[in-house]
C-alpha positions in Angstrom: -32.2 6.4 -2.1 -30.9 9.7 -3.5 -28.0 9.6 -1.7 -27.4 5.7 -2.5 -27.5 7.3 -5.9 -25.4 9.7 -6.1 -22.8 7.6 -4.2 -23.7 5.0 -7.9 -23.3 7.5 -9.8 -19.9 9.0 -8.2 -18.2 5.6 -8.9 -19.0 4.7 -12.3 -17.4 8.3 -13.3 -14.1 6.8 -10.9 -14.9 3.1 -12.3 -15.0 5.2 -16.3 -11.5 6.9 -15.4 -10.0 3.9 -13.8 -11.1 1.8 -17.1 -9.7 5.0 -19.3 -6.6 5.3 -17.9 -5.5 1.4 -18.7 -5.3 2.7 -22.2 -3.9 6.1 -22.0 -1.5 8.6 -19.6 -3.9 10.1 -16.2 -3.0 13.6 -17.6 -4.8 13.0 -21.1 -7.7 11.9 -19.8 -10.2 14.2 -20.5 -14.0 15.1 -19.3 -15.2 14.5 -22.4 -14.2 11.1 -22.5 -15.7 10.4 -18.7 -19.0 11.3 -20.0 -19.3 10.2 -22.9 -17.8 6.3 -21.2 -20.5 6.7 -18.7 -23.2 8.5 -19.9 -23.9 11.6 -17.6 -24.0 15.0 -18.7 -21.1 17.2 -18.2 -22.4 19.3 -15.2 -23.5 16.1 -13.4 -19.4 15.5 -13.8 -18.6 18.7 -12.0 -21.3 18.4 -9.0 -19.1 15.3 -7.9 -15.2 16.5 -8.8 -13.5 19.7 -9.8 -11.3 18.4 -12.8 -9.3 15.3 -13.8 -6.8 15.6 -11.4 -9.0 16.3 -8.3 -10.9 12.8 -9.4 -8.0 12.1 -9.8 -7.2 12.9 -6.0 -10.0 11.6 -4.3 -9.3 8.0 -5.9 -6.3 7.9 -4.5 -7.0 9.5 -0.8 -9.8 7.0 -0.6 -7.5 3.6 -1.4 -4.9 5.5 0.8 -7.7 5.9 3.4 -8.8 2.5 3.2 -5.3 0.2 3.7 -5.2 3.7 6.8 -8.2 1.9 8.1 -7.6 -1.6 7.5 -3.8 -1.1 9.0 -5.4 0.1 12.2 -7.4 -3.0 13.0 -4.1 -5.0 12.6 -3.6 -6.5 15.9 0.2 -5.2 16.0 1.2 -6.9 19.4 2.5 -4.8 22.8 6.0 -3.6 22.3 8.5 -5.8 24.0 12.0 -4.7 25.0 14.3 -8.0 23.4 18.2 -7.4 25.5 20.8 -8.7 23.2 21.5 -11.8 25.5 17.5 -12.6 25.0 17.2 -12.1 21.3 17.8 -15.5 20.3 16.0 -17.1 23.0 12.7 -15.0 22.7 12.2 -12.9 19.5 9.6 -14.0 17.3 10.5 -14.9 13.8 6.0 -15.4 12.9 5.3 -12.8 10.5 3.5 -9.3 12.1 -0.5 -9.1 11.0 0.7 -6.1 9.1 2.4 -7.6 6.7 -0.2 -9.5 5.9 -2.6 -7.0 5.8 -0.5 -5.4 3.0 -1.2 -8.7 1.1 -5.0 -8.6 1.8 -5.4 -5.4 1.3 -3.9 -5.4 -2.3 -6.1 -8.9 -3.1 -9.2 -6.9 -2.5 -8.1 -3.8 -4.0 -6.3 -5.4 -6.9 -7.4 -3.6 -10.3 -7.2 -0.1 -8.2 -3.5 -0.9 -6.6 -2.1 -2.2 -10.5 -3.4 0.6 -12.3 -2.5 3.6 -9.7 1.1 2.4 -9.4 1.0 2.0 -12.9 2.9 3.8 -15.9 -0.2 6.1 -16.7 -0.9 7.1 -13.6 -0.1 9.9 -11.2 3.4 9.4 -10.2 3.0 10.7 -6.8 0.5 8.1 -5.5 3.9 5.8 -5.0 5.0 8.4 -2.9 2.1 9.1 -0.9 1.9 4.9 -0.6 5.5 5.1 0.3 4.5 7.3 3.6 1.8 5.2 5.0 4.1 2.3 4.5 6.4 3.4 6.1 4.5 4.5 9.1 3.6 0.9 9.1 7.0 -0.8 9.3 8.0 1.6 11.9 4.7 0.6 14.1 6.1 -2.5 13.6 9.8 -2.1 14.2 8.3 -0.6 17.4 6.5 -3.7 18.7 9.5 -5.9 18.1 12.1 -3.7 20.2 13.7 -2.9 18.2 16.1 0.2 18.6 16.1 3.0 17.5 19.8 3.1 15.6 21.2 4.0 13.3 20.7 0.9 11.1 16.6 1.6 11.1 16.2 4.6 8.3 17.9 2.4 6.0 15.9 -0.9 7.1 12.7 1.3 6.5 13.7 2.7 3.6 14.8 -1.1 2.2 12.1 -2.1 3.7 9.3 -0.2 2.0 11.0 0.1 -1.4 10.3 -4.5 -1.4 6.8 -3.8 -0.3 5.9 -2.4 -3.4 8.0 -4.4 -5.5 6.9 -7.3 -4.4 3.4 -6.2 -4.7 4.4 -4.9 -8.3 5.6 -8.2 -8.7 2.5 -10.1 -7.6 -0.2 -7.7 -9.0 1.6 -8.1 -13.1 2.2 -11.4 -12.9 1.2 -13.3 -15.9 1.0 -16.5 -15.4 1.1 -18.9 -12.3 4.9 -19.4 -11.9 5.0 -16.4 -9.4 5.3 -16.6 -6.0 2.5 -17.0 -4.0 1.7 -14.3 -1.4 2.6 -16.4 1.5 6.1 -17.2 -0.1 6.7 -13.1 -0.5 5.4 -12.4 2.6 8.1 -15.3 4.3 10.5 -13.7 1.7 9.4 -10.2 3.5 9.4 -11.8 6.8 13.5 -13.2 6.4 14.2 -9.2 6.1 12.3 -8.2 9.0 13.9 -10.8 11.1 17.3 -10.1 9.5 16.8 -6.3 10.4 16.4 -7.2 14.1 19.1 -10.0 14.3 21.9 -6.6 12.9 20.7 -4.4 15.5 21.0 -7.7 18.4 24.7 -7.6 16.8 25.3 -4.1 17.0 24.1 -3.7 20.3 26.0 -6.5 21.1 29.5 -5.3 19.8 29.2 -2.1 21.4 
């Protein structure tokens, strides 16, 4: 019971911080504002966090840990080596599960992701998020049988940026005219298929 109450208090503090960065830059949020908003005492705040920076990092680490766990539960399929001759017949153009996972995770954590990627939040969070996305894109490429050729690094960088741009656009949509999740996934998947096709052509011509 005591542990449950402790978790509720910690969550209230995190939620108060997120509410505050909706209106002001994260570096300008103060501990005083946190305990004024939650009704806790200053000493209670410091039972859970060393500073605003610690609070911010714990929120970021929590969301990144949850994303990592969600990717761990994805079915990425087994790595398959496809020769240039076989590519046109055997390459699976169906969007892989990790593509869906990214947007499903963002839907589940819509408010947090929107705030943590916002202009008022810590810019280093996007850097940490990119690292995780790049790891998952690499796994996806390995499962596709894409060779570690000269196209891989620029593909990973570009595909990662598109992941972020797509979800930022979706999260900030002001009306229903923005693309649906399935439409965005299909657009991203065309790049995945195209990247593999470029490698296929590169192998075929060498």
